[in-house]
N, C-alpha and C positions, 0 to 999 in steps of 0.2 A: 411590478410589482413590489407588495407590503414590504415593511420593514421585517419583517420575521422571515419573511423568504429570503429577501437580501442579507440577511445575517446567516443565514443558510448557504445558498449559494457562496459565501466567502466560506465559512466551511469547510464544505464541500472542497475549494482549492487548497486553504489549508490539508487539509486531508489529505488531499492525493498528496502533494508533495512531502509530508510530513511522513506519510506511508511507502513514499519511495525512496524516499534517506535512508530507514530501515529497512526496507528489503535490501538497501546496496548493503550495508550494513550486515544482514543476514549472509549474505553471500561472501562477504571479505571474510567471517570467521567459520563459516563453514569448509572455505580452504584452507582457513590455517587449521582446523579440527582435523582436514584431512592428512595436512602433513604434519603433523602432530602424532600421528597414526589411528587416529578416534574418525573409522570411516560412520558409525552409525549414527554418533554424535554428526558428523556434517550431513547426510542423510535427511537426519529430525531439521539440523535448519535450514537446508534447502527446502523440506516440504512449508515452513515458514513461511520461506520467500516466495515461495507457489502460493498461498492462502493468501499475503501481502498481498500480492501483482490481480489475484482474484478481485479482493475489498476493493483496491483500485479500479479494478475496471466495470465496479458497481457501482462506485461514485464517481465516477466520469459516468455515467450513465445517468446517474439522478442529475449531474450538475448540467447535464445537454437538455435531459427532459425539464428541469426550471428554465432554463435558458428560453425555451422554445413554447412556455406556460402550460405545460402539462399538469 
């Protein structure tokens, strides 16, 4: 694996971890918004969490492919 792809692999690992941290934060705030009487806000934050989860899946697949040399 060349130096650029090695850096990309490292970035993917970082993005996965960072994205997962944000995802949990979105869910925590969705819960708070719901409890504060803002179900529409909570719904949007949960949708953001779903999108972050989907992005993590793409990052993981890219990392898997890079590791396999595809």
